[in-house]
Phi, psi and omega in degrees: 000138180287141176278091184288347179301331181299329186270359183269158172245004181264311177082176184296323184300319180295319180294320178299317177299316181299315182293323179297318180292320179298318181300316180292316186286340180290340181280339178205151183295132180286141172281167178299321180292318179297318181294317178299321178296319178303311182293318180294321177296317178301313183293321179297321178294323177297318177294318178300322177293320179298320182276348182247256189289334180287150184259357192300320179286345186257357186297134183235358179177154174217118187236119175283135182262118171272171177297143176109192185259138184227125174283150178214150184157185184277342181293141184293349179278352180286156175289319177246110186266115178273165178299165187301334182287350178281160173298149181308316172229129180259322182161213180227152173240123184245127178247121174235102184060246181259009180257125180240120183239136178253127174247122184261138177297153186299326186263015182242138179261117172233134183241154173225117185054043176072000176260133177292134182237152174248333178208134182209140173267125186273136176256126180288158178196177174275125185055237186259027182278345178264212178286127181241124180247150185224139176217107186063231178273358183269138178230139176219153180212170188256131176246145173241124182231104177051044177091350177260150182244139182226145167264122175258127184250134181236140172249112182294346177242034182301139178303336179300329181294315180289329183279341185292126178228030176106177180235126180293142180232160169287157176302140178293128181218119186292346178293341180272006168264103195243131177292138181227151178250128177271124179251098183289148173281157175296325174216147183301152179238150176286150175223140177256122178256113180290164175218177185288351177271005182061032175238134180276134174262130184269135177216185182243134180251125185260352180166185181237149172264130178242135179214163179239146175215124182051043175083355180254147181260140180222165179217155178221148177263110180269142176264156186093169186267133184293340182247326183275339181248154179264359179212147169266147173246127183236128174253113187229154173241157177206180188288353175276345183299134181086354177243274179269346179233168183302136183296338181266018177087184180224172182242159175202142171255142174222159176295144171293160190292155177278190183297341178264010180063031176245154177204186178231136172259111180257095183292347174294345178257016175289135185225162183288143171292160179303334184296344177285341183263342187202154172275358188254020175251154179242085190272140169289150181246166181298130172292166185302329181292343190247021176264096185287141181276015179231164174274142176242085180281066180213152180084205186281144172268178181297140175253130189230016190253024181281154179238147176236162181280000000 
């Protein structure tokens, strides 16, 4: 199963907050003010994550590593060209099969866990869970995607952080919190999730979510396991895409179903994929099952204020 947490900008903290609020509100009907506070609190935590631990606003580069040795630094003669604040030449990155080694030039300071390093073998991970190297305000780490290796570069002082002033949203409307029925399959089925690299990511689909809106029935394919996971991840498209929302769809987390196979899809918590913030993310796109034939004017609108070097 694919670790979809990597593609989110909300993270576990937002889901925990959502579940706590859902638990409380299930005991009594929420007022309009209480519901608005729930959505605003959720969104504020999402913004705090973007400006804090998440890297999407800070991404400064994504470099695919071919076999062999690659020079890197800010000078245009390097194989991997870093932003101008980097040293002209930092060193070399060598890839031999699945082993990636960084050799740092003698007169350049690169640190790993606050210790200066001259040579280090990088361990890939999700986001910053593997080997993380730092040079000035620049941070980089190794990603592995379906057998390919990439260096992801972050600038801790990226201009996007200072320029960021929030994400426009549709008005909060409780009608977009919709009860849904999970219809499990007799046996799991494969699903192909497209991405912006035009490569399909394979996952497992355990059933479909069915819901009604204005008398019409619709369905969505949720990712994750209905019993082993506490949340479904949904990548969906709708008729607002390419106009008021991102053309590549939006994401949403919802609770996995209860003992009666029911849950709620709260479209007010629909949020932008990382690709709206940077050209250096590899976002999954809505599978064919999740392209809704209606507009969903709820949740986040398109974000257009990112800067690149």
